[in-house]
Structure formats: structure tokens, C-alpha cells
DOBA-213907 format. One record per residue (C-alpha): residue number from 0; residue in three letters; x, y, z. Coordinates in Angstrom, 2 decimals. Example, Ala and Ser with C-alpha at 12.3 -4.5 7.8 and 13.67 -1.06 7.14 Angstrom:
BEGIN
 num residuo       X       Y       Z
   0     Ala   12.30   -4.50    7.80
   1     Ser   13.67   -1.06    7.14
# end
This chain:
BEGIN
 num residuo       X       Y       Z
   0     Unk   79.62  130.64   84.79
   1     Unk   81.56  133.48   86.41
   2     Unk   83.51  132.61   89.55
   3     Unk   84.43  135.59   91.70
   4     Unk   87.27  133.65   93.33
   5     Unk   88.82  132.86   89.94
   6     Unk   89.97  136.44   89.31
   7     Unk   93.68  136.57   88.50
   8     Unk   93.96  139.95   90.21
   9     Unk   92.61  138.55   93.44
  10     Unk   94.73  135.40   93.54
  11     Unk   98.02  136.54   92.08
  12     Unk   98.18  140.17   93.26
  13     Unk  101.15  140.76   95.62
  14     Unk   99.01  142.97   97.89
  15     Unk   96.07  140.57   98.25
  16     Unk   94.52  139.73  101.56
  17     Unk   96.39  136.65  102.81
  18     Unk   93.54  135.08  104.71
  19     Unk   91.18  135.43  101.77
  20     Unk   93.79  134.01   99.39
  21     Unk   94.32  131.00  101.62
  22     Unk   90.60  130.40  101.66
  23     Unk   90.56  130.54   97.89
  24     Unk   93.49  128.15   97.66
  25     Unk   91.78  125.72  100.00
  26     Unk   88.33  125.78   98.45
  27     Unk   88.93  126.52   94.80
  28     Unk   92.15  124.84   93.62
  29     Unk   90.87  124.22   90.05
  30     Unk   90.09  127.92   89.73
  31     Unk   93.60  128.76   90.94
  32     Unk   95.11  126.42   88.35
  33     Unk   92.97  127.88   85.58
  34     Unk   94.06  131.39   86.42
  35     Unk   97.70  130.40   86.70
  36     Unk   97.62  128.82   83.27
  37     Unk   95.81  131.85   81.85
  38     Unk   98.20  134.25   83.55
  39     Unk  101.31  132.33   82.48
  40     Unk  100.30  131.44   78.95
  41     Unk  102.02  134.49   77.53
  42     Unk  105.43  133.35   78.80
  43     Unk  105.04  129.63   78.16
  44     Unk  106.85  129.71   74.85
  45     Unk  109.77  131.66   76.27
  46     Unk  110.21  129.21   79.17
  47     Unk  110.44  126.18   76.89
  48     Unk  112.52  127.79   74.14
  49     Unk  116.16  126.77   73.95
  50     Unk  118.83  129.45   74.34
  51     Unk  121.08  128.84   71.34
  52     Unk  124.25  130.84   70.89
  53     Unk  125.97  131.11   67.53
  54     Unk  128.73  128.76   68.71
  55     Unk  126.23  126.14   69.88
  56     Unk  124.25  126.37   66.64
  57     Unk  127.41  125.64   64.65
  58     Unk  128.94  122.96   66.89
  59     Unk  126.30  121.13   68.95
  60     Unk  124.81  117.92   67.45
  61     Unk  121.34  118.87   68.76
  62     Unk  121.44  122.16   66.83
  63     Unk  118.45  122.74   64.53
  64     Unk  120.97  123.20   61.73
  65     Unk  121.86  119.49   61.97
  66     Unk  118.40  118.44   60.76
  67     Unk  117.02  121.42   58.84
  68     Unk  116.37  121.06   55.12
  69     Unk  119.26  123.06   53.69
  70     Unk  117.19  124.15   50.69
  71     Unk  114.88  126.03   53.06
  72     Unk  117.64  128.35   54.30
  73     Unk  120.25  128.38   51.53
  74     Unk  118.33  130.12   48.78
  75     Unk  117.97  133.48   47.09
  76     Unk  115.19  134.91   49.36
  77     Unk  117.27  134.17   52.45
  78     Unk  120.43  135.54   50.84
  79     Unk  118.63  138.80   50.11
  80     Unk  118.22  139.33   53.86
  81     Unk  122.00  139.73   54.19
  82     Unk  123.41  143.26   54.32
  83     Unk  123.93  144.87   50.93
  84     Unk  127.42  145.98   51.91
  85     Unk  130.39  144.40   50.28
  86     Unk  131.99  143.11   53.49
  87     Unk  130.27  139.68   53.47
  88     Unk  131.60  139.01   49.98
  89     Unk  135.19  139.43   51.11
  90     Unk  134.88  136.22   53.12
  91     Unk  134.36  134.25   49.89
  92     Unk  137.20  132.78   47.80
  93     Unk  138.63  135.14   45.19
  94     Unk  137.02  133.31   42.29
  95     Unk  133.56  133.71   43.84
  96     Unk  134.21  137.36   44.70
  97     Unk  134.97  138.13   41.08
  98     Unk  131.82  136.38   39.94
  99     Unk  129.44  137.80   42.52
 100     Unk  130.68  141.36   42.56
 101     Unk  130.57  141.56   38.75
 102     Unk  133.98  143.24   38.75
 103     Unk  132.29  146.43   39.91
 104     Unk  135.13  147.43   42.19
 105     Unk  138.64  146.41   43.18
 106     Unk  139.48  145.17   46.68
 107     Unk  142.13  147.84   47.20
 108     Unk  139.81  150.65   46.25
 109     Unk  137.20  149.18   48.57
 110     Unk  139.50  149.44   51.55
 111     Unk  141.26  152.74   50.77
 112     Unk  139.21  154.85   48.39
 113     Unk  135.51  154.13   48.48
 114     Unk  134.76  151.80   51.35
 115     Unk  131.02  152.24   51.15
 116     Unk  130.70  153.49   47.59
 117     Unk  128.53  150.60   46.48
 118     Unk  126.47  150.46   49.66
 119     Unk  123.20  151.10   47.86
 120     Unk  123.91  148.72   45.00
 121     Unk  122.04  145.41   45.18
 122     Unk  124.60  142.69   44.48
 123     Unk  123.11  139.20   44.29
 124     Unk  124.59  135.94   43.03
 125     Unk  123.00  134.32   39.98
 126     Unk  120.27  131.71   40.64
 127     Unk  122.67  128.99   39.55
 128     Unk  124.72  129.69   42.67
 129     Unk  121.99  128.00   44.77
 130     Unk  121.41  125.11   42.36
 131     Unk  122.51  121.63   43.42
 132     Unk  123.11  120.57   39.85
 133     Unk  124.93  123.70   38.69
 134     Unk  126.92  124.33   41.87
 135     Unk  127.61  120.88   43.36
 136     Unk  130.81  121.95   45.11
 137     Unk  128.99  124.32   47.46
 138     Unk  126.23  121.81   48.19
 139     Unk  128.74  119.02   48.80
 140     Unk  130.44  121.22   51.38
 141     Unk  127.13  122.18   53.00
 142     Unk  125.84  118.62   53.32
 143     Unk  129.21  117.39   54.55
 144     Unk  129.26  120.12   57.19
 145     Unk  125.69  119.25   58.27
 146     Unk  126.59  115.57   58.56
 147     Unk  129.66  116.36   60.67
 148     Unk  127.56  118.68   62.85
 149     Unk  125.02  115.92   63.52
 150     Unk  127.84  113.49   64.38
 151     Unk  129.23  115.87   67.04
 152     Unk  132.52  116.24   65.18
 153     Unk  132.76  119.96   65.98
 154     Unk  132.47  119.52   69.75
 155     Unk  135.58  119.77   71.90
 156     Unk  133.90  117.25   74.22
 157     Unk  131.82  114.83   72.12
 158     Unk  130.03  113.46   75.18
 159     Unk  128.53  116.82   76.13
 160     Unk  124.88  116.52   77.16
 161     Unk  122.22  118.18   74.97
 162     Unk  121.28  121.76   75.74
 163     Unk  118.33  122.02   78.15
 164     Unk  115.04  122.85   76.51
 165     Unk  113.78  124.63   79.62
 166     Unk  116.79  126.37   81.17
 167     Unk  114.88  128.80   83.35
 168     Unk  114.49  127.68   86.98
 169     Unk  111.06  127.27   88.54
 170     Unk  110.14  129.84   91.15
 171     Unk  108.49  128.02   94.03
 172     Unk  105.86  129.74   96.16
 173     Unk  106.91  130.31   99.74
 174     Unk  105.24  131.77  102.76
 175     Unk  106.56  132.60  106.20
 176     Unk  103.20  133.57  107.65
 177     Unk  102.61  132.69  111.28
 178     Unk   98.82  132.80  111.00
 179     Unk   96.76  129.75  112.07
 180     Unk   95.97  129.19  108.40
 181     Unk   99.64  128.78  107.56
 182     Unk   99.92  125.00  107.60
 183     Unk   96.67  124.34  105.76
 184     Unk   97.44  127.03  103.18
 185     Unk  100.94  125.63  102.70
 186     Unk   99.46  122.22  102.03
 187     Unk   96.99  123.72   99.57
 188     Unk   99.76  125.63   97.82
 189     Unk  101.88  122.50   97.51
 190     Unk   98.95  120.62   96.06
 191     Unk   98.22  123.43   93.61
 192     Unk  101.89  123.67   92.57
 193     Unk  102.06  119.92   92.06
 194     Unk   98.89  119.97   89.99
 195     Unk  100.22  122.89   87.92
 196     Unk  103.61  121.25   87.42
 197     Unk  102.05  117.99   86.27
 198     Unk   99.81  119.83   83.82
 199     Unk  102.74  121.75   82.37
 200     Unk  104.78  118.57   82.01
 201     Unk  101.87  116.89   80.21
 202     Unk  101.57  119.78   77.75
 203     Unk  105.35  119.91   77.30
 204     Unk  105.68  116.15   76.71
 205     Unk  102.72  116.11   74.33
 206     Unk  104.19  118.94   72.25
 207     Unk  107.68  117.48   71.94
 208     Unk  106.37  113.95   71.40
 209     Unk  104.28  115.20   68.48
 210     Unk  107.30  117.06   67.12
 211     Unk  109.47  113.95   67.38
 212     Unk  106.79  111.85   65.68
 213     Unk  106.63  114.32   62.79
 214     Unk  110.41  114.28   62.47
 215     Unk  110.47  110.49   62.47
 216     Unk  107.67  110.41   59.91
 217     Unk  109.66  112.73   57.64
 218     Unk  112.91  110.77   57.89
 219     Unk  111.61  107.22   58.33
 220     Unk  112.36  106.18   54.77
 221     Unk  115.87  107.58   54.91
 222     Unk  116.57  106.15   58.36
 223     Unk  115.05  102.70   57.84
 224     Unk  117.61   99.97   58.39
 225     Unk  115.49   97.51   56.44
 226     Unk  116.42   99.16   53.12
 227     Unk  119.83   97.94   51.94
 228     Unk  122.14   98.42   48.97
 229     Unk  120.53   95.32   47.42
 230     Unk  117.13   97.01   47.53
 231     Unk  118.59  100.12   45.93
 232     Unk  120.16   98.01   43.17
 233     Unk  116.85   96.25   42.49
 234     Unk  115.18   99.62   42.09
 235     Unk  117.91  100.96   39.81
 236     Unk  119.06  103.62   42.25
 237     Unk  122.61  102.23   42.06
 238     Unk  123.92  101.06   38.69
 239     Unk  127.08   99.71   37.15
 240     Unk  129.69  102.36   36.27
 241     Unk  128.32  104.71   38.93
 242     Unk  131.06  106.42   40.94
 243     Unk  130.83  106.27   44.71
 244     Unk  132.56  109.01   46.70
 245     Unk  133.18  108.39   50.40
 246     Unk  134.30  111.33   52.52
 247     Unk  134.32  111.69   56.28
 248     Unk  136.28  113.66   58.86
 249     Unk  137.49  111.65   61.87
 250     Unk  138.25  114.35   64.40
 251     Unk  139.42  111.88   67.05
 252     Unk  142.53  111.08   65.01
 253     Unk  142.53  114.25   62.87
 254     Unk  142.18  112.37   59.60
 255     Unk  139.95  113.11   56.62
 256     Unk  139.24  110.04   54.51
 257     Unk  138.24  110.77   50.91
 258     Unk  137.98  107.89   48.44
 259     Unk  136.39  107.44   45.02
 260     Unk  135.48  104.04   43.62
 261     Unk  133.60  102.62   40.65
 262     Unk  130.64  100.26   40.87
 263     Unk  131.50   97.28   38.65
 264     Unk  128.45   95.22   39.65
 265     Unk  125.04   96.21   41.02
 266     Unk  122.97   93.15   41.88
 267     Unk  119.69   92.90   43.73
 268     Unk  120.76   89.55   45.20
 269     Unk  124.32   90.22   46.35
 270     Unk  124.64   94.00   46.56
 271     Unk  127.43   95.99   44.92
 272     Unk  131.01   95.24   43.94
 273     Unk  133.54   98.05   43.58
 274     Unk  136.94   98.83   42.15
 275     Unk  139.03  100.82   44.64
 276     Unk  142.64  101.77   43.88
 277     Unk  142.91   99.06   41.21
 278     Unk  141.58   96.41   43.62
 279     Unk  138.23   94.64   43.39
 280     Unk  136.00   94.20   46.44
 281     Unk  132.78   92.26   46.06
 282     Unk  129.27   91.87   47.44
 283     Unk  128.55   94.72   49.86
 284     Unk  124.97   94.59   51.09
 285     Unk  125.09   97.55   53.50
 286     Unk  126.86  100.92   53.48
 287     Unk  128.35  100.12   56.89
 288     Unk  130.14   97.09   55.45
 289     Unk  131.35   99.23   52.55
 290     Unk  132.58  101.94   54.93
 291     Unk  134.44   99.37   57.03
 292     Unk  136.23   98.01   53.95
 293     Unk  137.16  101.53   52.79
 294     Unk  138.62  102.44   56.19
 295     Unk  140.48   99.13   56.46
 296     Unk  141.92   99.73   53.00
 297     Unk  142.84  103.32   53.90
 298     Unk  144.60  102.11   57.04
 299     Unk  144.90  105.38   58.97
 300     Unk  141.75  105.18   61.10
 301     Unk  141.88  102.40   63.68
 302     Unk  138.67  100.66   64.70
 303     Unk  138.65  102.26   68.15
 304     Unk  138.66  105.72   66.51
 305     Unk  135.64  105.07   64.30
 306     Unk  132.49  106.64   65.79
 307     Unk  129.06  105.23   65.17
 308     Unk  127.11  106.97   62.45
 309     Unk  124.88  106.56   59.43
 310     Unk  127.24  105.55   56.61
 311     Unk  124.51  106.43   54.08
 312     Unk  125.21  110.09   54.90
 313     Unk  128.95  109.83   54.17
 314     Unk  128.58  108.33   50.68
 315     Unk  127.67  110.27   47.54
 316     Unk  126.74  108.90   44.13
 317     Unk  128.03  110.30   40.82
 318     Unk  126.48  109.18   37.53
 319     Unk  127.79  110.34   34.14
 320     Unk  129.57  113.22   35.85
 321     Unk  126.44  114.39   37.68
 322     Unk  126.29  114.44   41.47
 323     Unk  123.06  112.68   42.48
 324     Unk  123.53  113.44   46.18
 325     Unk  123.97  111.37   49.33
 326     Unk  122.82  107.75   49.41
 327     Unk  120.72  108.79   52.42
 328     Unk  118.68  111.24   50.32
 329     Unk  118.61  109.01   47.23
 330     Unk  117.21  106.16   49.31
 331     Unk  114.61  108.40   50.96
 332     Unk  113.46  109.85   47.63
 333     Unk  113.50  106.48   45.87
 334     Unk  111.44  104.57   48.41
 335     Unk  109.21  107.41   49.54
 336     Unk  107.72  107.96   52.96
 337     Unk  105.40  105.08   54.01
 338     Unk  103.62  107.29   56.53
 339     Unk  102.46  109.80   53.92
# end
């Protein structure tokens, strides 16, 4: 049913009749709220969208890059969005430049003779460049970087608070009118603003709660603390003669720990036993216990310099020379997602 007092032009116009607007605010607060929500719906997304700079995206632990599936952004279709000019390729190591540029030009001639000669030539890497199995070195670096990003190892101040999701301030209604309706209208405005604010918070909380639930549902198998190395051994995900590679950057003491070890026993009852630097260490049931032993053996990272983190993400598994990926991903794929 049409409500003549619910017109956005009448309520929100800056040249509206004050007395009439106060009457509307007093007698038709639900209509006011409806029109405010309708009027503001176009900007709602912009108000709740985070303002990410390039530096924050690459350093802040709350960055979307810390949780995104790397396969969804590091692939041929995405790479084809990059400029066709040769400049981006010059940032790559020499060996990759030679491969990707197909020896079509020399670096010196690029700079001095024909800087943009190949501008219109489409130069793309082979599909194997984006393959985890055929190009493990690149993927190892990418996953290691993502893990370090999520652990706040690129922040100058690790205790920095997360970026605000709604950085724009709220503009409060104000009125300096001296009319006899002033106090009653002010009360009505406050009530309407409170009602509007509560509604917005409910919508905001509902949206981000659903998003968090979906994220937890996607990662629950990989994040579950109930799944141990013993469970992975029982399922055959870890086997004897597998090679475990542990690598982690400890920015607090400026040390990178990189160790390789061989699994000499994989038991569903006692966990795994390893050979590290000609020494045997037995019966590790959790990756945290394994990480602690590795760092104690390494000796350059004191216990007070070891940040909390998911050790599953710092350990990779090699079998018969093939990189199977992080234990975190192997566990998630092996046990599936119970919420699916």
C-alpha cells in the first residue's frame, strides 16, 4: 500500500519543510527506516569494503592473499591479463627470461635499440609453468610466502590490529532548530538512527558470520586438531622412506630454518620416526612435536623466539622425488571435508 510520507524525496531532501519532516519522523519511523535503507542500499557495499593498499595486501596477515586458493589466481588466464610488454619479464631470473621470451630478443637490444619492438607479440609461458608437479620450485615459493604472510612475518609490528572493515565514519544527523518541535524531533531522530544502526549491524554481522562459517567449513578438515600424524600413517598418507622438508622463516631472530629428514618408521600407533643429520628421533605424534625437535636440534631459534603457528603448513612431503605438497593440504585432501 502506498504511503505518501514514505517518499525518499520528502524525507531526505535538504530543502524539505522542517515541520512536516518532524511530523513524519514522529509518526512514521518505520517508513523513515525503509526509505533510508532503500536510499542507502547503493552505497552499502562501499561502506563495508576494506581499503587494501598493495603494501597491506602483501604484508598484513588478514590480507585475502593469506587464505586465497593460489590455483585460482596463479594460472594462465590470470597471467594473460598482464601487459604484453616485455618489462614484466625482466623481473624474472635469467633462466626464466630465456625460457619465456623464447630467445626472441636480447636484453641489450631491448633497452637500446627496440624497446617496444615486440609490444604486439603475445608472449606466454608454457602451461607447465603453472603446474605444481612440473614446476614445484615456484609453487614451493608461493605456498611458503602465503604461509609467512598468514603468520604476520612480513609486518614490521607483528601485533598490529587488523584493518577495519568499515573505515568510513558515520555521519550523525544534527539539528540546531529552535522550533517548539525541536526536542521531540531530536528524540525521534535519535530513535530512528538507533533503529537504523542496529539494523545495519545485524545485516553486517549476519553477512560476515556466514562468510566465516563458509571459510571454516572449507578448512575444517585441514585445521582439525583431532587429526594427527598417527591418523595420517594409518591412512597411508605418510609412509616409510618419505622425505620430510621443514622450512620456516623466523623474522624475530632473522633465521631461516630449512631441514630435510627421512621417515624411517610410519606407525598408526606411535606416529613417525625420522633420521635427521645421521641421528634417529622416534615416535612423533603431532607436527608441533616434530617442529620442536627440529628447532631444538638446529639450535639457533630460542623458545622465546618461536611464534605460534600451524606446523602442518611448514612441513612438505616428498615421495620418490615428487613433491606431494604441505602436510596441511595432504591432510585436508586425505580426510575430506566432513561438512560437505
